[in-house]
N, C-alpha and C positions, 0 to 999 in steps of 0.2 A: 347043232352045234351048242356046247355051252363054253361060256367065258367063265373061266374062275378068275377068284381075283382077291387079294386081300381089304379091299374098299366097302365100306358099307355096303346096303343095299339102300334101293331108294323105297322108303315107305308109303303108302299112301298120303300119311298124314303131313308128311312133309310141304312146308308151304312157301313160296316166296318170302310172307313175311316172318317166319321165321329163320329164313336162312338172313335177312335184313337186319333182323333184331342182332341174332350173332356179330354179325359184324361189323355194325355201328352200336357195339357194347358201352363203348365211352365213346360217343360222339359229342356227346352234349354237355360233359364232365367237365371238367377244371383241371388239363394239365398237374397232373405233382411233378414236381422240383427237390430233386433230392441232391445237397452236395458231395460234391468232388470228392475228398474228406471218408465221407460216411462210406459212400459206393467204394472207394477200392478198399478201406477198412474190414465191408463184410465179405467183399470176392476172396478177399487175403484171409482173411476165417478160412473159408470154405479151402481155398487150395492148399494150407498147411493142414487142413484135416484129410488129405487124399483125394479130392473135388478134383477132375478134368477142367479146365479153364473154361468150357460150355455149361455146364453143369455148376460150375458157381456160380458163372455168371446169369443163367438160368435159377437158378433156387434164389441169390441174392436179388435179382428185380423183382422176386413175388413178396420175399418175407419185406424189402424197402415199402414197397405195395402197402402193403398189409400192415405195416410199422405205421407207416404214414395214415390210412388210413382209418386205424384207431385212437388216433397219438399218443402210442405211447412210443420212448427212444429206441432207436436201434439198437443201440448199445446196451441195454436194458435186454434183449431180447435177444441178444447175443451171452450177453452173461447166464439165460438161465437155459442155453444149449446144451455150454462147456461141460454141464454132468451126463 
């Protein structure tokens, strides 16, 4: 009897250490903080362009995080997305 699932199969090379690295990827890093104005603006940017609320939040968090890491103002990033 075989089990049909859409989950990835466990390979021999998968180790507990690899799982720990994935889970605690940002554990020792300083947390990123954003102003409420930036967060609301970015979420509204995407919802006005037809994104679902969850998709807008998810995309916004990814963009805010990367903009903070790269030291680029988020509004500058949004200006490049308008085209």
